[in-house]
Backbone of each chain as ProteinMPNN parsed JSONL, in Angstrom:
{"seq_chain_A": "MARIPLHIRSWFGEQGIFLTLFIKGVPRLRPVSIEGLVDTGSPWLALSPQDCETLNIQTKTLSSPSEYINVRMAGVKFKRMLMENVEVAILDEKESTVRIKMPYVSVLVPTKHSEEKIPSVVGMDFIRCGDFIFHYNNKKREAYFER", "coords_chain_A": {"N_chain_A": [[1.765, 8.103, -24.294], [1.547, 7.238, -20.907], [-0.909, 7.349, -18.375], [-1.354, 7.144, -14.98], [-3.897, 6.644, -12.903], [-4.551, 7.94, -9.604], [-5.797, 7.237, -6.32], [-7.83, 9.398, -4.419], [-8.458, 10.193, -1.11], [-10.084, 11.11, 2.014], [-7.862, 12.277, 4.481], [-6.944, 12.624, 7.483], [-8.418, 15.054, 7.609], [-7.532, 16.377, 5.426], [-6.514, 15.828, 1.99], [-5.518, 12.619, 0.956], [-3.307, 10.773, -1.107], [-3.373, 7.866, -2.933], [-1.851, 4.893, -4.258], [-2.512, 1.931, -6.036], [-0.818, -1.109, -6.001], [1.112, -3.896, -7.275], [3.272, -6.299, -6.215], [5.991, -8.086, -7.494], [8.284, -10.718, -8.532], [9.606, -11.674, -6.447], [10.156, -14.614, -4.654], [7.626, -16.673, -3.185], [5.82, -14.67, -2.346], [2.61, -13.582, -1.299], [0.001, -13.492, -3.649], [-1.324, -10.747, -3.789], [-2.69, -7.44, -3.996], [-1.515, -4.247, -2.876], [-1.874, -1.048, -1.16], [-0.299, 2.135, -1.442], [0.592, 5.152, 0.216], [1.089, 8.069, -1.519], [3.983, 9.783, -1.107], [5.956, 12.331, -1.24], [7.798, 13.157, 0.522], [9.078, 10.989, 1.395], [12.041, 9.145, 0.898], [11.904, 6.662, -0.265], [10.058, 3.899, -1.755], [8.33, 2.279, 0.592], [7.464, -0.485, 2.522], [4.893, -1.136, 4.8], [4.668, -2.634, 8.122], [2.161, -3.966, 8.331], [1.472, -4.399, 5.637], [3.574, -6.038, 4.962], [2.895, -8.323, 6.336], [0.533, -8.914, 4.989], [1.517, -9.474, 2.445], [3.055, -11.602, 3.013], [5.807, -11.441, 3.528], [8.927, -12.578, 4.355], [10.883, -11.419, 6.701], [13.366, -12.217, 7.554], [14.667, -13.089, 5.366], [15.499, -10.934, 3.998], [17.793, -8.332, 2.856], [20.286, -6.258, 4.449], [20.528, -2.728, 4.406], [23.304, -0.648, 3.314], [23.379, 1.834, 4.292], [21.342, 4.198, 6.163], [19.854, 2.603, 8.022], [18.259, 2.769, 10.282], [15.042, 4.009, 10.676], [12.681, 6.571, 11.156], [9.228, 6.925, 11.315], [6.301, 8.695, 11.335], [6.784, 9.031, 14.037], [7.378, 6.51, 14.925], [9.831, 4.016, 15.444], [11.732, 2.176, 13.094], [13.507, -0.633, 11.711], [15.224, -0.624, 8.694], [14.921, -2.819, 6.01], [15.934, -4.515, 2.987], [14.238, -5.566, 0.082], [15.221, -7.169, -2.659], [15.677, -6.559, -6.24], [13.032, -6.096, -7.475], [9.836, -6.143, -9.096], [7.379, -3.868, -9.81], [3.984, -3.722, -10.445], [1.524, -1.751, -11.974], [-1.642, -0.195, -12.872], [-2.555, 1.593, -15.864], [-4.65, 4.319, -17.049], [-5.977, 3.201, -19.186], [-6.215, 0.654, -18.497], [-4.032, -0.918, -18.96], [-1.125, -2.77, -18.115], [1.545, -1.419, -16.314], [4.918, -1.716, -15.809], [7.391, -1.453, -13.332], [10.764, -1.646, -12.771], [12.637, -2.14, -9.935], [15.646, -1.708, -8.108], [15.606, -2.315, -5.455], [13.171, -2.62, -2.826], [12.211, -0.882, 0.051], [11.654, -2.226, 3.287], [9.859, -1.928, 6.188], [10.635, -2.739, 9.396], [9.342, -3.246, 12.538], [10.805, -2.037, 15.597], [9.867, -2.393, 18.036], [6.814, -3.524, 19.598], [3.925, -2.124, 18.133], [0.779, -0.474, 17.925], [0.081, 1.094, 15.869], [-1.274, 1.839, 12.69], [0.358, 2.272, 10.255], [0.671, 3.473, 6.936], [1.923, 1.859, 3.931], [4.385, 3.565, 1.963], [4.703, 5.425, -0.997], [7.442, 6.531, -2.375], [10.152, 8.74, -3.408], [12.023, 7.188, -4.854], [10.515, 5.422, -6.299], [9.135, 7.08, -8.029], [11.251, 8.073, -9.497], [12.433, 5.702, -10.581], [10.268, 4.839, -12.102], [10.21, 6.841, -13.9], [8.372, 8.944, -13.754], [6.036, 11.717, -14.01], [4.555, 13.63, -11.528], [1.296, 14.514, -10.961], [-0.935, 16.683, -9.29], [-4.007, 17.971, -8.504], [-5.576, 19.891, -6.386], [-8.031, 21.339, -6.394], [-9.566, 20.103, -8.358], [-9.651, 17.67, -7.311], [-7.94, 15.605, -8.148], [-5.434, 13.272, -9.133], [-2.466, 11.956, -10.61], [0.038, 9.798, -11.978], [2.329, 10.257, -14.654], [3.868, 9.368, -17.739]], "CA_chain_A": [[1.972, 8.554, -22.915], [0.715, 6.53, -19.944], [-1.339, 8.078, -17.199], [-1.745, 6.216, -13.921], [-4.756, 7.377, -11.918], [-4.325, 7.706, -8.194], [-7.034, 7.449, -5.538], [-7.798, 10.473, -3.392], [-9.469, 10.026, -0.041], [-9.845, 11.948, 3.189], [-6.696, 11.85, 5.21], [-6.804, 13.535, 8.614], [-9.027, 16.349, 7.306], [-7.024, 16.853, 4.129], [-6.581, 14.764, 0.971], [-4.403, 11.666, 0.864], [-3.233, 10.235, -2.468], [-2.982, 6.457, -2.81], [-1.607, 4.105, -5.461], [-2.66, 0.46, -5.884], [0.322, -1.731, -6.687], [1.281, -5.365, -7.163], [4.718, -6.539, -6.176], [6.366, -9.437, -7.977], [9.731, -10.919, -8.729], [10.174, -12.218, -5.21], [9.524, -15.886, -4.375], [6.713, -16.937, -2.038], [4.946, -13.6, -1.94], [1.196, -13.841, -1.499], [-0.374, -12.711, -4.816], [-2.366, -9.754, -3.493], [-2.257, -6.084, -4.219], [-1.484, -3.367, -1.676], [-1.963, 0.353, -1.453], [0.713, 2.963, -0.797], [0.332, 6.593, 0.251], [2.122, 8.814, -2.279], [4.648, 10.668, -0.12], [7.194, 12.855, -1.814], [8.741, 13.378, 1.611], [9.805, 9.733, 1.655], [13.006, 8.825, -0.151], [11.725, 5.325, -0.821], [8.873, 3.05, -1.648], [8.587, 1.521, 1.832], [6.336, -1.327, 2.866], [4.558, -1.098, 6.207], [4.601, -3.945, 8.725], [0.885, -4.613, 8.001], [1.539, -4.896, 4.264], [4.515, -7.185, 4.946], [2.097, -9.495, 6.735], [-0.391, -9.223, 3.904], [2.264, -10.061, 1.321], [3.8, -12.767, 3.512], [7.264, -11.19, 3.381], [9.756, -13.132, 5.463], [11.895, -10.39, 6.868], [14.695, -12.821, 7.767], [15.32, -13.36, 4.075], [15.84, -9.674, 3.347], [19.165, -7.884, 3.109], [20.42, -4.982, 5.198], [21.114, -1.658, 3.597], [24.613, -0.198, 3.787], [23.125, 3.106, 4.982], [19.969, 4.494, 6.542], [19.285, 1.353, 8.559], [17.2, 3.135, 11.194], [14.087, 4.951, 10.08], [11.507, 6.976, 11.96], [8.075, 7.278, 10.48], [5.18, 9.032, 12.228], [7.231, 8.895, 15.408], [7.66, 5.125, 15.251], [11.158, 3.628, 14.942], [11.786, 0.951, 12.349], [14.729, -1.027, 11.082], [14.923, -0.755, 7.279], [15.5, -3.945, 5.306], [15.753, -4.388, 1.55], [13.807, -6.674, -0.758], [15.976, -6.769, -3.849], [15.251, -6.897, -7.614], [11.569, -6.217, -7.407], [9.101, -5.526, -10.166], [6.117, -3.345, -9.323], [3.039, -3.551, -11.532], [0.378, -0.855, -11.704], [-2.484, -0.075, -14.081], [-2.768, 2.944, -16.327], [-6.082, 4.629, -17.191], [-6.553, 2.306, -20.197], [-6.142, -0.654, -17.85], [-2.821, -1.651, -19.376], [-0.176, -2.929, -17.013], [2.818, -0.682, -16.368], [5.848, -2.406, -14.898], [8.562, -0.658, -12.933], [11.791, -2.447, -12.131], [13.346, -1.404, -8.887], [16.747, -2.531, -7.548], [15.141, -2.776, -4.133], [12.078, -1.921, -2.119], [12.435, -0.851, 1.485], [10.661, -2.891, 4.125], [9.95, -1.367, 7.534], [10.484, -3.789, 10.413], [9.225, -2.536, 13.805], [11.795, -2.406, 16.57], [9.083, -2.858, 19.195], [5.377, -3.687, 19.254], [3.179, -0.904, 17.974], [-0.606, -0.667, 17.402], [-0.132, 2.066, 14.781], [-1.544, 1.294, 11.348], [1.032, 3.19, 9.332], [0.538, 2.953, 5.575], [3.104, 1.827, 3.04], [4.501, 4.854, 1.296], [5.294, 5.457, -2.374], [8.364, 7.653, -2.268], [10.831, 9.348, -4.572], [12.738, 6.212, -5.692], [9.553, 4.847, -7.204], [8.856, 8.103, -9.055], [12.45, 8.107, -10.329], [12.559, 4.423, -11.333], [9.19, 4.779, -13.102], [10.359, 8.011, -14.805], [7.047, 9.563, -13.714], [5.729, 13.113, -13.584], [3.455, 13.505, -10.558], [0.343, 15.641, -11.056], [-1.932, 16.734, -8.241], [-4.835, 19.172, -8.565], [-6.449, 19.907, -5.212], [-9.375, 21.83, -6.684], [-10.287, 19.066, -9.141], [-9.502, 16.402, -6.55], [-7.405, 14.693, -9.205], [-3.977, 13.058, -9.05], [-2.036, 10.846, -11.427], [1.424, 9.714, -12.493], [2.323, 10.252, -16.124], [5.177, 9.27, -18.386]], "C_chain_A": [[1.02, 7.788, -21.976], [0.361, 7.412, -18.75], [-1.879, 7.081, -16.192], [-2.598, 6.97, -12.908], [-4.449, 6.962, -10.493], [-5.636, 7.954, -7.426], [-6.832, 8.565, -4.519], [-8.868, 10.178, -2.354], [-9.114, 10.948, 1.14], [-8.71, 11.386, 3.999], [-6.419, 12.876, 6.306], [-7.272, 14.951, 8.266], [-8.518, 16.967, 6.044], [-7.155, 15.68, 3.121], [-5.337, 13.91, 1.008], [-4.458, 11.015, -0.522], [-2.65, 8.832, -2.399], [-2.815, 5.783, -4.205], [-1.803, 2.621, -5.147], [-1.491, -0.168, -6.647], [0.429, -3.227, -6.367], [2.766, -5.623, -7.242], [5.006, -7.956, -6.605], [7.893, -9.531, -8.146], [10.379, -11.5, -7.498], [9.429, -13.515, -4.902], [8.64, -15.874, -3.119], [5.934, -15.753, -1.54], [3.501, -14.002, -2.195], [0.712, -12.947, -2.649], [-1.564, -11.795, -4.549], [-1.799, -8.351, -3.748], [-2.214, -5.329, -2.878], [-1.685, -1.933, -2.136], [-0.821, 1.11, -0.764], [0.279, 4.423, -0.862], [1.432, 7.279, -0.533], [2.691, 9.891, -1.349], [5.959, 11.127, -0.683], [8.231, 13.21, -0.722], [9.516, 12.111, 1.963], [10.829, 9.466, 0.539], [12.656, 7.547, -0.904], [10.284, 4.854, -0.879], [9.144, 2.146, -0.447], [7.325, 0.773, 2.25], [6.113, -1.329, 4.394], [4.576, -2.513, 6.774], [3.305, -4.697, 8.372], [0.92, -5.183, 6.6], [2.548, -6.028, 4.125], [3.769, -8.453, 5.324], [1.174, -9.935, 5.62], [0.321, -9.944, 2.765], [3.043, -11.33, 1.704], [5.298, -12.634, 3.296], [7.973, -11.712, 4.583], [10.938, -12.207, 5.649], [13.292, -10.95, 7.095], [15.419, -13.057, 6.463], [15.778, -12.069, 3.387], [17.259, -9.256, 3.654], [19.148, -6.553, 3.842], [21.019, -3.944, 4.301], [22.506, -1.234, 4.166], [24.491, 1.145, 4.514], [21.647, 3.279, 5.24], [19.256, 3.206, 7.028], [18.113, 1.675, 9.515], [16.34, 4.248, 10.61], [13.027, 5.297, 11.11], [10.399, 7.427, 11.053], [6.896, 7.495, 11.431], [5.547, 8.762, 13.678], [7.568, 7.469, 15.822], [9.019, 4.72, 14.635], [11.107, 2.281, 14.253], [13.256, 0.644, 11.951], [14.372, -1.204, 9.581], [15.673, -1.964, 6.722], [15.206, -3.778, 3.801], [15.26, -5.702, 0.903], [14.344, -6.312, -2.16], [15.371, -7.287, -5.173], [13.745, -7.155, -7.708], [10.959, -5.566, -8.644], [7.74, -5.122, -9.573], [5.196, -3.137, -10.518], [1.904, -2.666, -11.071], [-0.44, -0.749, -12.989], [-2.598, 1.373, -14.525], [-4.265, 3.133, -16.581], [-6.772, 3.786, -18.276], [-6.537, 0.847, -19.73], [-5.068, -1.544, -18.444], [-1.851, -1.677, -18.194], [1.096, -2.149, -17.298], [3.728, -1.337, -15.353], [7.055, -1.516, -14.583], [9.523, -1.574, -12.23], [12.514, -1.614, -11.15], [14.467, -2.284, -8.325], [16.405, -3.045, -6.171], [13.903, -1.999, -3.709], [12.386, -2.006, -0.635], [11.295, -1.513, 2.25], [10.914, -2.436, 5.549], [9.639, -2.442, 8.575], [10.445, -3.062, 11.78], [10.319, -2.98, 14.791], [11.137, -2.782, 17.891], [7.619, -2.862, 18.8], [4.693, -2.297, 19.147], [1.786, -1.205, 17.414], [-0.857, 0.238, 16.204], [-0.314, 1.335, 13.438], [-0.967, 2.26, 10.307], [0.97, 2.622, 7.919], [1.92, 2.732, 4.913], [3.191, 3.174, 2.305], [5.22, 4.688, -0.053], [6.14, 6.704, -2.464], [9.096, 7.986, -3.557], [11.561, 8.3, -5.433], [11.783, 5.571, -6.705], [9.262, 5.818, -8.365], [10.037, 8.167, -10.027], [12.558, 6.853, -11.197], [11.456, 4.332, -12.415], [9.272, 5.905, -14.111], [9.009, 8.767, -14.906], [7.093, 11.057, -13.473], [4.549, 12.92, -12.672], [2.578, 14.748, -10.654], [-0.666, 15.543, -9.899], [-2.686, 18.047, -8.346], [-5.837, 19.136, -7.433], [-7.867, 20.316, -5.553], [-10.21, 20.811, -7.431], [-10.321, 17.741, -8.435], [-9.033, 15.312, -7.516], [-5.891, 14.516, -9.015], [-3.624, 11.886, -9.963], [-0.515, 10.92, -11.666], [1.328, 9.687, -14.013], [3.755, 10.063, -16.627], [5.019, 9.026, -19.879]], "O_chain_A": [[-0.179, 7.709, -22.241], [1.204, 8.118, -18.198], [-2.753, 6.273, -16.507], [-2.105, 7.813, -12.159], [-4.134, 5.806, -10.21], [-6.465, 8.769, -7.832], [-5.799, 8.651, -3.856], [-10.03, 9.946, -2.684], [-8.008, 11.478, 1.236], [-8.6, 10.174, 4.185], [-5.739, 13.876, 6.074], [-6.599, 15.929, 8.593], [-9.03, 18.003, 5.621], [-7.826, 14.684, 3.392], [-4.223, 14.428, 1.085], [-5.54, 10.742, -1.041], [-1.559, 8.634, -1.866], [-3.537, 6.076, -5.159], [-1.326, 2.121, -4.129], [-1.214, 0.196, -7.789], [-0.078, -3.727, -5.363], [3.436, -5.228, -8.196], [4.366, -8.906, -6.153], [8.644, -8.579, -7.935], [11.575, -11.791, -7.5], [8.198, -13.526, -4.888], [8.895, -15.16, -2.15], [5.42, -15.791, -0.422], [3.199, -14.676, -3.18], [0.986, -11.747, -2.631], [-2.671, -12.041, -5.027], [-0.588, -8.132, -3.715], [-2.815, -5.751, -1.89], [-1.669, -1.637, -3.33], [-0.426, 0.772, 0.352], [-0.313, 4.873, -1.842], [2.609, 7.082, -0.231], [1.978, 10.776, -0.877], [6.961, 10.414, -0.62], [9.384, 13.52, -1.022], [10.482, 12.149, 2.726], [10.493, 9.559, -0.642], [13.065, 7.368, -2.051], [9.415, 5.342, -0.156], [10.076, 1.342, -0.467], [6.244, 1.358, 2.317], [7.055, -1.508, 5.165], [4.508, -3.485, 6.021], [3.331, -5.906, 8.142], [0.465, -6.303, 6.369], [2.394, -6.89, 3.259], [3.969, -9.512, 4.73], [1.031, -11.122, 5.327], [-0.203, -10.9, 2.195], [3.603, -12.023, 0.855], [5.972, -13.596, 2.927], [7.662, -11.336, 5.713], [11.877, -12.209, 4.853], [14.287, -10.262, 6.865], [16.641, -13.21, 6.442], [16.376, -12.116, 2.312], [17.869, -9.757, 4.599], [18.151, -5.831, 3.856], [21.921, -4.238, 3.517], [22.807, -1.449, 5.34], [25.388, 1.54, 5.259], [20.807, 2.614, 4.634], [18.215, 2.806, 6.506], [17.115, 0.955, 9.553], [16.832, 5.268, 10.127], [12.54, 4.433, 11.839], [10.609, 8.218, 10.134], [6.539, 6.619, 12.218], [4.709, 8.312, 14.46], [7.999, 7.24, 16.952], [9.314, 5.032, 13.481], [10.503, 1.341, 14.77], [14.102, 1.535, 11.872], [13.372, -1.836, 9.24], [16.877, -2.12, 6.925], [14.339, -2.996, 3.41], [15.797, -6.781, 1.151], [13.97, -5.297, -2.749], [14.666, -8.295, -5.21], [13.282, -8.263, -7.978], [11.478, -4.582, -9.171], [7.057, -5.92, -8.932], [5.561, -2.468, -11.485], [1.389, -2.794, -9.96], [0.01, -1.16, -14.058], [-2.723, 2.278, -13.7], [-5.056, 2.217, -16.356], [-7.997, 3.67, -18.288], [-6.818, -0.067, -20.505], [-5.18, -2.77, -18.432], [-1.774, -0.742, -17.397], [1.649, -2.219, -18.396], [3.368, -1.498, -14.187], [7.649, -0.91, -15.475], [9.183, -2.207, -11.231], [12.963, -0.511, -11.46], [14.26, -3.475, -8.092], [16.874, -4.11, -5.769], [13.638, -0.89, -4.172], [12.771, -3.058, -0.124], [10.125, -1.371, 1.897], [12.03, -2.539, 6.059], [8.532, -2.979, 8.627], [11.387, -2.354, 12.137], [10.706, -4.148, 14.816], [11.757, -3.404, 18.754], [7.235, -2.274, 17.789], [4.892, -1.43, 19.997], [1.623, -2.068, 16.551], [-1.917, 0.152, 15.585], [0.384, 0.373, 13.117], [-1.692, 2.954, 9.594], [1.191, 1.427, 7.72], [2.921, 3.338, 5.293], [2.176, 3.827, 2.064], [6.18, 3.932, -0.202], [5.617, 7.808, -2.613], [8.704, 7.566, -4.646], [11.705, 8.508, -6.638], [12.181, 5.223, -7.817], [9.161, 5.412, -9.522], [9.844, 8.299, -11.236], [12.753, 6.945, -12.409], [11.693, 3.812, -13.505], [8.502, 5.938, -15.071], [8.579, 9.166, -15.988], [8.008, 11.595, -12.85], [3.64, 12.148, -12.976], [3.038, 15.873, -10.458], [-1.173, 14.466, -9.583], [-2.083, 19.119, -8.285], [-6.84, 18.427, -7.51], [-8.817, 19.71, -5.059], [-11.406, 20.664, -7.18], [-10.948, 16.792, -8.906], [-9.656, 14.26, -7.663], [-5.167, 15.481, -8.771], [-4.393, 10.932, -10.077], [0.101, 11.98, -11.562], [0.37, 9.163, -14.581], [4.715, 10.537, -16.018], [6.014, 8.915, -20.595]]}, "seq_chain_B": "MSEKEILLKANGNGKQISTKWDEIAEQYAGKVIAVENGKVIGDAKTSSELIKILEEEKKDLSSISIISVPQTNVAYIL", "coords_chain_B": {"N_chain_B": [[-6.086, -16.176, -10.713], [-5.054, -13.515, -12.772], [-2.277, -11.201, -12.752], [-3.108, -8.758, -13.821], [-5.871, -8.908, -13.512], [-6.035, -8.996, -10.737], [-5.075, -6.458, -10.156], [-7.052, -4.897, -11.376], [-9.314, -5.511, -9.876], [-8.454, -4.602, -7.383], [-8.012, -1.887, -7.869], [-10.607, -1.07, -8.408], [-11.773, -1.577, -5.935], [-10.277, 0.227, -4.353], [-11.027, 2.664, -5.49], [-13.78, 2.703, -4.991], [-13.963, 2.551, -2.142], [-12.725, 4.883, -1.474], [-14.597, 6.886, -1.923], [-16.294, 6.661, 0.21], [-14.781, 6.974, 2.447], [-14.596, 8.436, 4.854], [-16.633, 7.513, 6.473], [-15.907, 4.817, 6.696], [-13.399, 5.05, 7.887], [-14.076, 6.039, 10.391], [-15.698, 3.982, 11.413], [-14.001, 1.718, 11.431], [-11.667, 2.362, 12.735], [-8.228, 2.041, 13.479], [-8.101, -0.549, 12.74], [-7.634, -3.414, 10.496], [-8.944, -3.839, 7.324], [-10.924, -5.899, 5.13], [-11.661, -5.652, 1.748], [-14.012, -6.241, -0.706], [-15.277, -6.133, -3.948], [-15.815, -3.443, -3.497], [-16.938, -3.359, -1.025], [-16.811, -3.601, 2.561], [-15.871, -6.608, 3.893], [-14.832, -7.822, 6.046], [-12.985, -7.539, 9.153], [-10.157, -7.002, 11.284], [-7.705, -7.022, 13.959], [-5.103, -7.155, 13.082], [-3.249, -7.707, 9.975], [-2.477, -10.372, 9.673], [-4.265, -11.782, 11.323], [-6.624, -11.17, 10.001], [-6.221, -12.325, 7.462], [-6.101, -14.981, 8.192], [-8.74, -15.39, 9.014], [-10.071, -14.942, 6.582], [-9.033, -16.94, 5.014], [-9.977, -19.158, 6.35], [-12.596, -18.867, 5.741], [-12.505, -19.528, 3.183], [-12.066, -17.632, 1.185], [-11.154, -15.976, -1.863], [-8.192, -14.573, -1.874], [-6.923, -13.007, -3.738], [-8.78, -11.4, -4.909], [-9.423, -9.543, -3.118], [-8.968, -6.558, -1.28], [-6.723, -5.578, 1.181], [-6.67, -3.378, 3.71], [-5.211, -0.961, 5.829], [-6.585, 0.893, 8.461], [-6.212, 4.037, 9.84], [-5.832, 5.014, 13.32], [-8.174, 7.061, 15.141], [-7.532, 8.944, 17.0], [-5.111, 10.073, 16.586], [-2.956, 11.774, 14.336], [-1.048, 11.049, 11.4], [2.01, 12.355, 10.607], [3.994, 11.957, 8.078]], "CA_chain_B": [[-6.348, -14.821, -11.185], [-3.841, -12.904, -13.303], [-1.811, -9.964, -12.128], [-3.955, -7.653, -14.283], [-7.207, -9.073, -12.868], [-5.88, -8.59, -9.344], [-4.982, -4.987, -10.096], [-8.345, -4.308, -11.744], [-10.182, -5.664, -8.689], [-7.95, -3.73, -6.318], [-8.248, -0.493, -8.259], [-12.028, -0.861, -8.225], [-11.985, -1.505, -4.472], [-9.689, 1.487, -3.866], [-11.852, 3.764, -5.964], [-15.093, 2.723, -4.299], [-13.902, 2.867, -0.714], [-12.286, 6.274, -1.346], [-15.765, 7.749, -1.915], [-16.976, 6.576, 1.509], [-13.683, 6.717, 3.383], [-14.833, 9.058, 6.166], [-17.496, 6.571, 7.202], [-15.086, 3.608, 6.971], [-12.34, 5.422, 8.83], [-14.692, 6.172, 11.71], [-16.182, 2.677, 11.875], [-12.935, 0.707, 11.546], [-10.423, 3.033, 13.196], [-7.226, 1.222, 14.116], [-8.211, -1.953, 12.319], [-7.327, -3.756, 9.136], [-10.209, -4.266, 6.731], [-10.868, -6.617, 3.838], [-12.651, -5.038, 0.849], [-14.272, -7.041, -1.905], [-16.306, -5.438, -4.75], [-16.082, -2.121, -2.917], [-17.627, -3.456, 0.278], [-16.014, -4.193, 3.628], [-16.402, -7.941, 4.19], [-14.271, -8.337, 7.288], [-12.013, -6.677, 9.808], [-9.411, -7.627, 12.407], [-6.725, -6.114, 14.543], [-3.894, -7.199, 12.251], [-3.378, -8.373, 8.672], [-2.348, -11.827, 9.863], [-5.554, -12.277, 11.859], [-7.661, -11.034, 8.973], [-5.982, -13.286, 6.434], [-6.497, -16.264, 8.745], [-10.232, -15.477, 8.966], [-10.469, -15.013, 5.162], [-8.654, -18.271, 4.516], [-10.928, -20.126, 6.947], [-13.884, -18.719, 5.011], [-12.174, -19.972, 1.823], [-12.14, -16.503, 0.276], [-10.057, -15.821, -2.806], [-7.504, -13.362, -1.421], [-6.475, -12.158, -4.836], [-9.828, -10.438, -5.293], [-9.733, -8.757, -1.901], [-7.978, -5.556, -0.854], [-6.541, -5.535, 2.631], [-6.294, -1.987, 3.902], [-5.113, -0.533, 7.224], [-7.302, 2.144, 8.763], [-5.536, 4.706, 10.955], [-6.61, 5.318, 14.494], [-8.783, 8.415, 14.987], [-7.054, 9.892, 18.028], [-3.767, 10.551, 16.273], [-2.709, 11.941, 12.902], [0.296, 10.695, 11.025], [2.768, 13.228, 9.725], [5.022, 11.023, 7.64]], "C_chain_B": [[-5.055, -14.173, -11.619], [-3.52, -11.63, -12.573], [-2.706, -8.779, -12.529], [-5.328, -7.706, -13.637], [-7.158, -8.641, -11.385], [-5.863, -7.074, -9.24], [-6.304, -4.319, -10.438], [-9.299, -4.349, -10.558], [-9.782, -4.668, -7.61], [-8.182, -2.257, -6.616], [-9.735, -0.14, -8.065], [-12.368, -0.708, -6.752], [-11.505, -0.152, -3.934], [-10.54, 2.677, -4.24], [-13.164, 3.863, -5.201], [-14.981, 3.069, -2.835], [-13.453, 4.319, -0.515], [-13.501, 7.206, -1.25], [-16.508, 7.719, -0.578], [-15.965, 6.396, 2.651], [-13.949, 7.283, 4.773], [-15.617, 8.116, 7.059], [-16.699, 5.311, 7.621], [-14.019, 3.907, 8.038], [-12.86, 5.55, 10.239], [-15.077, 4.784, 12.268], [-15.075, 1.681, 12.187], [-11.613, 1.256, 12.014], [-9.471, 2.059, 13.889], [-7.281, -0.247, 13.727], [-7.709, -2.158, 10.904], [-8.608, -4.35, 8.532], [-9.988, -5.029, 5.432], [-12.026, -6.018, 2.975], [-12.775, -5.877, -0.41], [-15.456, -6.356, -2.661], [-16.749, -4.132, -4.077], [-16.755, -2.159, -1.557], [-16.687, -4.07, 1.326], [-16.646, -5.51, 4.028], [-15.813, -8.532, 5.453], [-13.287, -7.348, 7.874], [-11.337, -7.446, 10.956], [-8.405, -6.61, 12.911], [-5.457, -6.051, 13.727], [-4.151, -7.915, 10.903], [-3.343, -9.878, 8.806], [-3.657, -12.436, 10.339], [-6.611, -12.266, 10.775], [-7.463, -12.097, 7.868], [-6.385, -14.696, 6.912], [-7.996, -16.473, 8.663], [-10.677, -15.683, 7.51], [-10.153, -16.402, 4.601], [-9.571, -19.356, 5.092], [-12.284, -20.064, 6.227], [-13.711, -19.086, 3.53], [-12.391, -18.859, 0.781], [-10.922, -16.479, -0.678], [-9.345, -14.486, -2.509], [-7.097, -12.417, -2.577], [-7.526, -11.17, -5.305], [-10.156, -9.459, -4.185], [-8.572, -7.756, -1.635], [-7.91, -5.525, 0.66], [-5.913, -4.167, 2.963], [-6.274, -1.639, 5.388], [-5.82, 0.814, 7.407], [-6.622, 2.807, 9.959], [-6.455, 4.874, 12.152], [-7.129, 6.76, 14.39], [-8.163, 9.435, 15.947], [-5.663, 10.459, 17.753], [-3.651, 10.7, 14.753], [-1.278, 11.606, 12.591], [0.911, 11.778, 10.158], [3.998, 12.369, 9.323], [6.202, 11.8, 7.095]], "O_chain_B": [[-4.052, -14.267, -10.913], [-4.355, -11.054, -11.875], [-3.022, -7.917, -11.708], [-5.885, -6.676, -13.258], [-8.084, -8.021, -10.862], [-6.519, -6.477, -8.386], [-6.646, -3.289, -9.858], [-9.996, -3.378, -10.265], [-10.617, -3.991, -7.01], [-8.509, -1.477, -5.722], [-10.066, 0.956, -7.613], [-13.142, 0.167, -6.365], [-12.205, 0.521, -3.177], [-10.758, 3.583, -3.435], [-13.602, 4.947, -4.816], [-15.817, 3.81, -2.317], [-13.769, 4.923, 0.51], [-13.434, 8.221, -0.558], [-17.264, 8.639, -0.265], [-16.25, 5.761, 3.667], [-13.564, 6.671, 5.77], [-15.309, 7.943, 8.239], [-16.817, 4.826, 8.746], [-13.784, 3.117, 8.952], [-12.159, 5.208, 11.192], [-14.815, 4.468, 13.429], [-15.205, 0.882, 13.115], [-10.558, 0.689, 11.728], [-9.881, 1.331, 14.793], [-6.593, -1.082, 14.313], [-7.396, -1.199, 10.199], [-9.257, -5.218, 9.116], [-8.994, -4.827, 4.734], [-13.17, -5.904, 3.415], [-11.791, -6.181, -1.083], [-16.489, -6.052, -2.064], [-17.928, -3.78, -4.101], [-17.103, -1.118, -0.999], [-15.878, -4.944, 1.014], [-17.801, -5.552, 4.451], [-16.226, -9.605, 5.896], [-12.813, -6.439, 7.193], [-11.887, -8.4, 11.506], [-8.27, -5.509, 12.378], [-4.8, -5.012, 13.679], [-5.142, -8.626, 10.739], [-4.093, -10.584, 8.132], [-4.103, -13.465, 9.831], [-7.391, -13.208, 10.634], [-8.433, -12.694, 7.4], [-6.931, -15.492, 6.149], [-8.477, -17.548, 8.304], [-11.555, -16.502, 7.238], [-10.919, -16.956, 3.812], [-9.896, -20.335, 4.421], [-13.006, -21.056, 6.123], [-14.643, -18.969, 2.735], [-12.834, -19.111, -0.339], [-9.824, -16.909, -0.324], [-9.844, -13.414, -2.854], [-6.954, -11.208, -2.398], [-7.214, -10.213, -6.014], [-11.068, -8.642, -4.313], [-7.392, -8.085, -1.754], [-8.937, -5.453, 1.335], [-4.794, -3.856, 2.554], [-7.202, -1.977, 6.123], [-5.661, 1.736, 6.607], [-6.477, 2.171, 11.003], [-7.679, 4.878, 12.025], [-6.585, 7.572, 13.641], [-8.261, 10.643, 15.728], [-5.108, 11.211, 18.554], [-4.166, 9.883, 13.989], [-0.385, 11.843, 13.406], [0.389, 12.086, 9.087], [4.894, 12.11, 10.127], [7.19, 11.203, 6.667]]}, "name": "protein", "num_of_chains": 2, "seq": "MARIPLHIRSWFGEQGIFLTLFIKGVPRLRPVSIEGLVDTGSPWLALSPQDCETLNIQTKTLSSPSEYINVRMAGVKFKRMLMENVEVAILDEKESTVRIKMPYVSVLVPTKHSEEKIPSVVGMDFIRCGDFIFHYNNKKREAYFERMSEKEILLKANGNGKQISTKWDEIAEQYAGKVIAVENGKVIGDAKTSSELIKILEEEKKDLSSISIISVPQTNVAYIL"}
């Protein structure tokens, strides 16, 4: 059984749960890791505009979804694009690499300029594709994915 | 640097900055920060600006975590 530790940090006076991930399988991505806020309210793993810049994602090369093209997140409107056939790598507690194949990852493209630093979010499609159980214990300040 | 090495570095960075996040969030509100070995080594308004600075300094980006810090005057309900 693999257990993937998640980082917990202060998040607007409460606890926010973050996952470090490495995206591969797409040409010309900058080989850097990013962080996503675990958000079971999000249907998708969705990359923020800032993380798109970090990863050097060329949004013109992405495909359009057949549904849910317009997305609102934290009051900001985005166009959703898809980066297809992606492999996401994460580390388990024994520092072994766990790879999750996803048919696509959503990429949030701003429809107008915004100063907001919205995080990438790790949503339900990632939990489903990884076949994970999500554990969160507020009292112990502990969170992890397990499978 | 291998994918595993990148993830190990990033996990270390994430773990270390999580312990002092309140301080970082206050100091760098609304900015993008670069974290190496658990320490903030740079900041800018956007990821692109920060990456440009880091590349000019000939930093190895694969060992650095680039993290967005929310503004302090607004909370995000996602």
